[in-house]
Each structure stands twice: as C-alpha cells, then as structure tokens.
C-alpha positions in Angstrom: 90.3 137.7 -37.0 91.6 136.5 -33.5 94.2 133.5 -32.8 92.9 130.6 -30.4 95.6 128.4 -30.7 98.2 128.1 -27.9 101.1 130.9 -27.4 103.8 127.7 -27.8 102.7 126.5 -30.9 102.4 130.2 -32.3 105.8 130.7 -30.8 107.4 127.4 -32.7 105.9 128.2 -36.4 107.0 131.8 -36.0 110.6 130.4 -35.2 110.6 128.0 -38.0 109.7 130.8 -40.5 112.6 133.0 -39.4 115.0 129.9 -39.5 114.0 129.4 -43.2 114.0 132.7 -44.0 117.6 133.2 -42.5 118.5 130.0 -45.2 116.9 131.7 -47.8 114.0 129.0 -48.1 110.3 130.0 -48.8 107.7 128.3 -46.6 104.7 126.8 -48.3 101.5 126.1 -46.3 98.5 124.6 -47.6 95.6 124.3 -45.1 94.3 120.6 -44.6 90.9 121.3 -45.4 92.2 122.7 -48.7 94.0 119.6 -49.6 91.1 117.1 -48.5 88.6 119.6 -50.9 91.0 119.3 -53.4 91.6 115.7 -53.5 87.8 115.2 -53.2 87.3 117.4 -55.8 85.9 116.3 -59.3 88.7 118.4 -61.3 90.4 116.5 -63.5 94.1 115.7 -62.6 95.9 118.5 -64.8 93.4 120.9 -62.5 94.1 119.4 -59.5 97.8 119.7 -60.1 97.4 123.7 -60.4 95.6 123.8 -57.2 98.5 122.6 -55.1 101.9 124.3 -55.0 104.4 122.3 -57.1 107.1 122.6 -53.9 104.2 120.5 -52.1 103.7 118.2 -54.6 107.6 117.4 -55.0 107.9 117.0 -51.3 104.9 114.3 -51.1 104.5 112.6 -54.4 102.4 110.1 -52.6 99.3 112.7 -53.2 99.0 112.1 -56.9 98.7 108.6 -56.7 96.4 109.7 -53.7 94.2 111.8 -55.8 94.3 108.9 -58.8 93.0 106.4 -56.2 90.4 108.8 -54.7 89.1 110.0 -58.3 88.8 106.5 -59.0 86.7 105.1 -56.5 84.3 108.0 -56.9 84.0 107.1 -60.5 83.1 103.4 -59.4 80.5 104.9 -57.1 79.1 107.3 -59.1 79.0 105.6 -62.7 77.4 102.3 -60.4 80.3 99.9 -61.8 80.2 97.4 -59.5 82.8 95.3 -61.5 85.8 98.0 -61.3 85.4 98.0 -57.4 87.4 94.7 -57.2 90.4 95.6 -59.7 90.1 99.1 -57.4 91.0 97.6 -54.6 93.6 95.1 -55.8 95.4 98.2 -57.8 95.3 100.4 -54.6 95.7 98.2 -51.7 99.4 98.5 -50.9 99.4 102.6 -50.4 101.7 103.5 -48.4 99.3 105.6 -45.8 97.8 104.3 -42.9 94.7 105.8 -42.8 94.0 104.3 -46.5 94.9 101.1 -45.1 92.1 101.5 -42.8 89.9 102.5 -45.6 90.8 99.6 -47.5 90.1 97.3 -44.7 86.5 98.7 -44.3 85.6 98.4 -47.7 86.8 95.0 -47.9 84.7 94.3 -45.0 81.7 96.1 -46.2 82.2 95.2 -49.7 78.5 93.9 -50.3 77.0 96.9 -49.2 79.1 98.9 -51.5 78.8 96.4 -54.5 74.9 96.8 -54.0 75.4 100.6 -53.8 77.3 100.4 -56.8 74.5 98.2 -58.9 71.2 99.3 -57.2 69.0 102.2 -58.1 67.7 102.8 -55.0 69.2 104.4 -51.7 68.8 104.7 -48.3 70.5 108.4 -48.0 66.8 110.3 -47.4 66.4 108.3 -44.4 69.7 108.6 -43.2 69.7 112.0 -43.5 66.5 112.4 -41.6 68.4 110.5 -38.8 71.1 112.5 -38.8 68.8 115.8 -38.6 67.1 114.0 -35.7 70.2 113.2 -34.0 71.5 116.9 -34.3 68.3 118.4 -32.7 68.3 115.7 -29.7 71.7 116.7 -29.1 71.5 120.6 -29.4 68.5 120.1 -26.9 69.9 117.5 -24.2 69.1 118.2 -20.8 67.3 121.5 -21.9 63.8 120.6 -22.7 61.0 117.9 -22.5 60.5 115.4 -25.1 57.2 117.1 -26.2 59.4 120.1 -27.1 61.9 118.0 -29.2 58.7 116.5 -30.8 57.3 119.8 -31.6 60.7 120.8 -32.9 61.0 117.9 -35.4 57.9 118.2 -36.3 58.5 121.7 -37.2 61.3 121.4 -39.1 59.8 119.2 -41.7 
C-alpha cells in the first residue's frame, strides 16, 4: 500500500511521534471512520467504550454525551416515538459541537417531516434509492454517451 498524502504532512506526523517518544508519551490514534462507525453503531454504551481507547475518551469526554445523543435519536426514529423527538431536542440542544448545532437546526427546520417519519408506517426510501442510483449512472456517463445508452443502462440495471 502506498501513501498518497503530502510529504509535509507525513514529516509533521513523524516528527510529532518522535517528540512524544522522547518525552515518554504514547501516541494513540483513532481513525475518523472508526470513530464515526462506533458512534453510529447500535452497540450498547459499555461495548462502545471498549472500542475507543481510554486515553482518547479521557481527552475528549464530550464523546460519551455525543454517543448517547446519537443513540437516543436513532431509537426515536427506529421505534417511531415521535413524542420523544421534542424531549430529545431540548435535552441535547446545547451540545458544544458546531456540527451538532447545525444538525439540530436542520432537525428543527424539518421537524414536521421527521415527526411524520416517526409516526407513519410508509416511507419514500425506495424511491430515493432509485433516484440516487439514476444520478450515479448519469454522473458516470456524463459527456460520454447518448441518452439512448443511458436509458438502456438504467433499464438493464433493473
């Protein structure tokens, strides 16, 4: 496997590791994808804590609250508890993460749709999936073929 990043980034990372080893520290890294997967997974909190190094949890104590917030939201949507949505918003409204604040703003703006998703038995997920698939095929073929070929490719994929 070959490193495809910049030489400056690699040099800075190696220098940091060497500096930490000089002072007897241990570098603990958790990849962003691993962290996001662990936060969004349906694992119980005890299992989740085992996935993340203790040093990391001590350094970023807000991650525990973030995990609880996301798990509460997922349970509201999966179990269709629309009453819990308002309580969830008030409970987690003042989290210190800017990305969470943006997410909360979008949830508040789209509260009617989310409430409907939590109370109704039907969904447009299948339609959205087909639209997404069509857009991906169109992007792959952009400028390379005619609309007839696009039509054939879409129909053959079904």
